[in-house]
N, C-alpha and C positions, 0 to 999 in steps of 0.2 A: 756708531754715530757720535760725532763730537758733542761734548757738553757745552751748552750755551753759557759761557762765562761773560759777564758784563762789567764794565768799569763802573765805579761808584765814587762818590765823594762823601766823606764823613762830615756830619753836621757839627754844630757848636757844642753839643752835649755828648761827648764820646761814651760816657758811662751808660746813658740811656740808649744810645745807638747800639752798644754791645748787648744790652738787655733785650732789645727788640730783634736784632739780627744775628745774635749768637746764642745767648742763654735760652730765650724762649723757643728758638728753633730746636735746640738739642733736647729740651724737655719734650717737645712735640714728637720728635722722630726717634727717641731713645731706643725703643725696642727694635725698630727696623735698622737703625744705625748699628746697633750692637751685633745684629745677625750678620753684618758684612765686615765686621772688624774683629777677627779672631786669630789671625796669623801674625805673630810678632815680626817686626822688621829685623833683618839679620844683624845689622850693626848695633842695634839696641840690645839684642840677645848677647852679642859678643861683649859689649860693655858690662852687662850684668854678670856674665860668667867670670869677668875679671875682678869683681868685687870681693874683698876678703870676707871670710866667714865671721859671723857675729856682728857685722855692721848693721846700722839702722838707716833706712833710706826714705826719701820722699818722692812720690810720683805726682808731680804738680800738674793737674789737668789729666787725671787718670782715666776719664771716660768710662768705658765698661770694665776697666781693671785688667786688661789682658796681660799686663806686665807684672801684676802683683804676685802671681804664682810662680814666677821664674826665679832661678832656673829649674825646670821640671825634673832634671836628672839629679838635682841636689836639693830636694825640698827642705825648707827650714834652714838653709845656709845663712840667710840673713832675713831681716824683717823690713818690709816696705809698707808705708802708710800711703793710701791714695787720697788725694784732695781734688774735689771738683765742685762746680756750681750746680750741676744738673742732678736733682734728686732722682730722676728716672734712671740716669746712667749709674748713679751710686748704688741704687737698689740692685742693679745687675752686677756691679763690681764686687759687692759683698760676697758673692758666691762664685767669683771668677775662677776659672780653672776646672770647673766641672766636678769638684769634689765636695765633701761635706764640710770642709774647712771654711770658716767665716773670715773674710778678709777685713782688715782694719781700714775703714774709710771715714773721711771727715768732709762735711759739706762746708765749703768756703770759697772765697775768691783767691786767685793766684796773686793778687796784689795786696792781700791782707797781711798784716804782721801777726800771724796767729801762733808763731813759734818763738821761743827764745833763740837768740843768735847762736849759731853753731850746734843746733839741736841734732842735726843729722850728719851721718858720715858721707852720704852721697845723695844726689838728687837727679831725677830725669824730668825733662819737660818735652814731651813728644807731641807735635802738632797742636800746640796750644798758644804760644806767644803770637803766632800769626793772626789770632782772633782779637788782639788788642788794637784799638782803632787809631791810636796816635803814636808817634815815635816816642813821646814822653812816657806814655803808658807801657810801651814795649821795653824801654830802658828800665822802668820801675819793675817790670816783671823779671828782668835779668838780675836786678839788684836784690830782689827777694830771694832768688836762688842762691846768689853769692853769700847773702847773709844767713841763709838757712843751714849751710854746711859748715863743718869744722874748719876754722881758719888754718889749722895745722896740716890737715891731710884731705880735706873735703874734695870730692870729685863730682862733676856735673856733666850731663849730656843734654844738649838742646837740639831739637829737630824743628824745622819750619818748611812750609811749602815754598817752592821756587818758581819764579817766572819761567825759567828754562825747564820745560817739560820734556820727558824722554819719549821715545817712539811708541811706548805702550800706553801713554796717557791719552785719555779722551777729552782732556781739557785744552782749549785754545785760549791763551791768555792775551787780552788786548794790551798793547804796549802804549804807555803814555810817555810824553816827553817832559812831564812835570818833574822838577827836581825837589829834593827834600833837604832841609837844613839840619845839620847835626845838632844835638842838644847842647853841646858845649860851644856852639856859636858859629864861627865865620865860614869854615870850609864846607863844601858841598858833600853831603852823604851820597853813597850809591843809591840810585833811585829804584824803588820797588813800585808795586801797583796795587791799589785798593780795588777789590772786585767783589761781586756777588757770584757765588757758585751754587747752582740749583741742586737740590736733593729730590730725586723722583721717588715718591712713595709707591709702595707695592700694591695698594688697593684703593679703589675709589672711595671707600667709606672712611679713609684716613686723610681726606683732603684737608690741607691746612687752611686756617682762616687768615688770609693775606689781606691787609687793609687796602681799600680802594685806592687805585693809583700806584700801588707798590709792585704790581705784577710786571716783570720785565718783558719787553717785546720778544716774541718767539719762544718764551719759556712756557712749557705746557701747564695747564691749570692744576695738574696734580703734582706740581713741584713747589718746593719752598726754598728760599734763598738764604744762604749763610754768608756772612761777611768774612773775608780773608784779606790780609795784607800779604801779597805774594812777594817774597824776597828776591833780590837781585844781587849778583856779584858778591862783593865784600860786605854787604849790608849787615849781615849777622855778626861778623867780626867787629865792625865799627860799633854796633850796638853794645857788645861786650866791653869794648874799650871805653865807651861813654859811661856805662854803668860802673865800671871799676874806678874811673876817674872821680865820679861823684862820691864814691865810698872811700876815696883816698888810698886806693890799692895800686901798687905797681903792676903793670902788665908785662909779663915775661918771667923767666925763671929766676929763682933767688940768686943774688949776687954774693960772691965771696970778697968783693972789693970793699975795704973798710970805708971808702968814701961814700958808699951807698948804705951806710949803717942806719940812716934814717928810714930807709925803705924796709921796714920790718915785716910788712904784710903785703901779699900780692896774689895775683892769679896768673897762672901759666896757661896759654893756649896749647894744649897737647897736640891736637890735630883738628883740622876742619876741612870741609869739602862738600861736594855735591854727589848725591846718590839717589837714583830713581825718582827724579822730580822733587827732591828735597835738598835743602842745605842743612848741614849738621856741624856742630862744634863741640869738642870735648875740652873741659877746663879742669884745672887742678889748683886748689887753694894752697898757699904755703905761708908759714910764719917763722921768722927767725927769732 
């Protein structure tokens, strides 16, 4: 049965909007959500397998911590710290992997400046940035990732949900004709869609307390809605370019041209694409 996804509009207080429609929701559904999120996504696993031994990484928006124990065939190859706003999910992430090992997790917001610049060798942000409710906040989320990794060799992988869903998806995304303006002004950004996606709870005694008037039409009473910005086309790439520009970083590989000597720091887009209803992008920081 298709999932009843409904279009929404973010109000004038995006931080409060996220608290109500993202953070409070995940705190409410943490245990049930975690029980359905145990299998790592293949491309994320491949990225982590490629990380050199001894590196330190950040899982920004770690959720239940399913990536903190990877790679399972090389335990202890590197160390990953998980960051999340949901205390309920962090409690589960501390013991992620089903072993007696306690994972290192920190409660905080992905937009916070909680780390010194370049503190990590790599960072992943899997299904997190799409919960930020404005393009400015999404750009800020990418900036925090770019700032958190080493300017000389830092690597980043970002995943977000896509408007373009595959044949296995139960979500039908309403398409809007609204256009979004890039942060750095005049040209039009690729247009995504702000939506509510219902989460159906497994038992009647866990019904959410949804404020009066907030229940979407045709959504069952035992469902609670999460806010998502569903990405479209080149939107994720444009987001990275905007974030890099605000940080004064060149976008592209390092240049051997002496005329580009002033471009001493940058970020290279290694690969980007669409995979199983998600857009992803892999980035590499460099410094000359």
